N, C-alpha and C positions, 0 to 999 in steps of 0.2 A: 602608017602614025609612026611619027618620031619618038624615040626612046628617049625618056626623061633622064637629064643628066643634072649633074651637080646638087646642092644641099637647100633644100626648101626648109624654113624653120617653120613648125605649127605652135610648138608652146615652149615657154622658158620658165623654171623656178627660180626668179630672182631672189626670193626669200630665204632659198637655200644656202646661197653665198654669204648672205646675212647673218644667217643662225650657225653656222658650220665653218670649222676649218675645212677645207678640200684637202684631201692626203693623195688621192688616186683617182684618177677617172678611167672608166671603161666606156666604150662603144658596144651595144648589143643589140641584138634583133628581137623583134616581137611579135608574138603569135596572135594573129588578129582574125575577126570573122569578117565577111564580106561588109557589111553594113558599117563597121567600125572603121574600115579602111574609107569608105565613102565619106562618112563623117570627118573625118580627119583631113580628107582631101578638101574638106570645105573649110578648113583652118579652125575649129574648132577644138579644144582641149583645155585641161588643167590640169596641172602637174601639183598643186599647193598642197595638198595633204599626202602627196605621194611618198611609199616607202619601199624598199624591196627586201622580200623576206625569202630566208634560204631554208628549203624544206624537201627533206629526202634526196640531197644533191639535187636540187632543181631550184632555180632562180623565179621566184614570182613577183609581180609588181602589183601593189595594192594601193587603193585608193585614188588611183588616176581616173578624173572623169571626162569619159568621152561622151557624149551626148548622143541620144538615139537620133538616127537617121530620120529625117521628116518623111522622105518619100519611101521608107521601110515599111514592111507590113509584119506578120508573124514572126518572121524571120530575122526581127530586130534585137540587138543584145541590150544586155541592163548597162546602165551607163558607169556603175563604179565596180564591174566585176574584178576578180584577179586575173591577171594576163601572166603567161609565162614568157620568161625573157631566154633569148638563145645566145649563151655563152658555152666557151670552150670548158671542159673538166676543170683543168688546172685553174684556171679564172674563177670557177666558183669554188674550188677548196681553198683558194686563196682568200677570197671575199669570205667564205663561212668562218675561217678562222681568225681574220681581223676582226668581223663583227661581233664574235664573242667575247673581246676584249672590251673593259669597260669604258662607256662612252663614247664607242663607235658605233656608228649605223651607216645604212647605205641608202642614199637619196636621188631621185632622179634630177636631172640637171635640165636637159633638153628632151624634146621630142621633135622629130624631123625626118623628110624624107629626104633619102640619100640612092641616087640614081633609081628613084622611082620604088624603093623598099622602105618600110616604116623602120626607124630606129629610134634607141632611146642612150641618151648618154648619162650613165649613173656613175656616182662617185662615194668612194668609201671616206666619210667624214667624220669629224670629233665635234662635239657639240661645244659652243663658245659660252662663256661665262656672261653674264651681264657688263662687267665691266671691259670685257674685250670687245663686245659689240661697239660700245662709246668710243673705245680706241680707234676702231677701224672708221667709224664716222667721222671722228676727227682727222684721222691722216686724210682721207676723202675730200674733206672741206680744206685743209691745207694745201693739199695738190690743187685742187682747182683754183683756189686764190693764188699761187705762185703761178698757175698758167695764164690766169686771166692777166697778173702783174706783168708777167714776160711779154703776152701778146701787146699789151697796150703800149710799153716801152718799146716794141718793135714798131709800132704804129706811128708812136712819136717821132722815130728816127727816120722814118719813111718820109713823112711828111716836112 
């Protein structure tokens, strides 16, 4: 059997980029049970309410929903259990120090398979205020409108 290569996205947390200013991102491994891996291979997971908590110099991923494997038996996992993240000690210490600052948190951005191994992209983030969210939406709309205008002008030039 050929070895899996590349990156296969399972779940993405788009709301995190809307609600937070992303300061720094990290890629980390994930400690999973067998039925969790099988469920993830089916492409089912939700990062919507997820967050990372550092406890006793270990990083833990909380509130990430990985549904139970349909063909699992008594060995099935609970859907919202906390999962250990695999990071280097230096990275954990840096995240712990930064997350203690006011307004900072650690959120998961994406869950994916990379070369056959489950990975999570986490980010050190700072919460946005309501006016920051409106400003971001306004900038996105302006960018879209200018892109449309430019592409329409190019189409007119070709015709």
